[in-house]
C-alpha positions in Angstrom: -21.5 -6.2 -5.3 -21.8 -8.5 -2.2 -19.3 -8.2 0.6 -18.0 -11.7 1.5 -16.3 -12.4 4.8 -15.2 -15.7 6.4 -14.6 -16.3 10.1 -13.1 -19.2 12.0 -15.6 -19.5 14.8 -14.6 -22.9 16.2 -12.3 -25.8 15.7 -15.4 -27.9 14.6 -19.0 -27.3 13.8 -21.6 -30.1 14.1 -23.2 -29.7 10.7 -26.0 -32.2 11.4 -27.0 -30.4 14.6 -26.8 -27.0 13.0 -29.0 -28.1 10.1 -31.6 -29.4 12.5 -31.7 -26.2 14.6 -31.4 -23.6 11.9 -34.8 -22.4 10.7 -34.1 -22.1 6.9 -33.7 -25.0 4.6 -30.2 -25.3 3.0 -29.8 -24.8 -0.7 -27.0 -27.4 -0.5 -25.9 -29.6 2.3 -23.6 -32.5 3.0 -21.9 -34.0 6.1 -19.1 -31.5 5.7 -20.9 -28.2 4.7 -24.2 -26.4 4.5 -25.0 -23.5 2.0 -28.0 -21.3 2.6 -29.3 -18.8 0.0 -31.7 -16.3 1.6 -34.3 -14.3 -0.3 -32.7 -10.9 0.3 -29.4 -11.7 -1.5 -27.7 -13.1 1.7 -25.7 -16.2 1.6 -24.3 -18.3 4.4 -21.8 -21.2 4.1 -21.0 -23.3 7.1 -18.1 -25.8 7.1 -17.6 -28.6 9.6 -14.0 -27.4 10.2 -15.3 -24.3 12.0 -15.5 -21.7 9.2 -18.6 -19.6 8.5 -18.8 -17.5 5.3 -21.2 -14.6 5.1 -22.1 -12.8 1.9 -24.4 -9.8 1.9 -24.7 -9.7 5.7 -24.4 -6.5 7.8 -22.0 -6.3 10.8 -24.9 -6.5 13.3 -26.3 -9.6 11.6 -23.0 -11.3 11.5 -22.3 -10.6 15.2 -25.7 -11.8 16.2 -25.3 -15.0 14.2 -21.8 -15.8 15.6 -23.0 -15.4 19.2 
């Protein structure tokens, strides 16, 4: 079973900028959200209202990503 956690990391996330700077290609994307499915059963969902959802990520990986 995957552990899923959501964090409010900002009031807003520039989804277009994030998409251009993040190295992986999104599984799904729009002007409001991005969803990434990684090969190692890790999933990342970014919302333009500042929420990031992690599934299958360890604490160290989440902390590194949020910084």
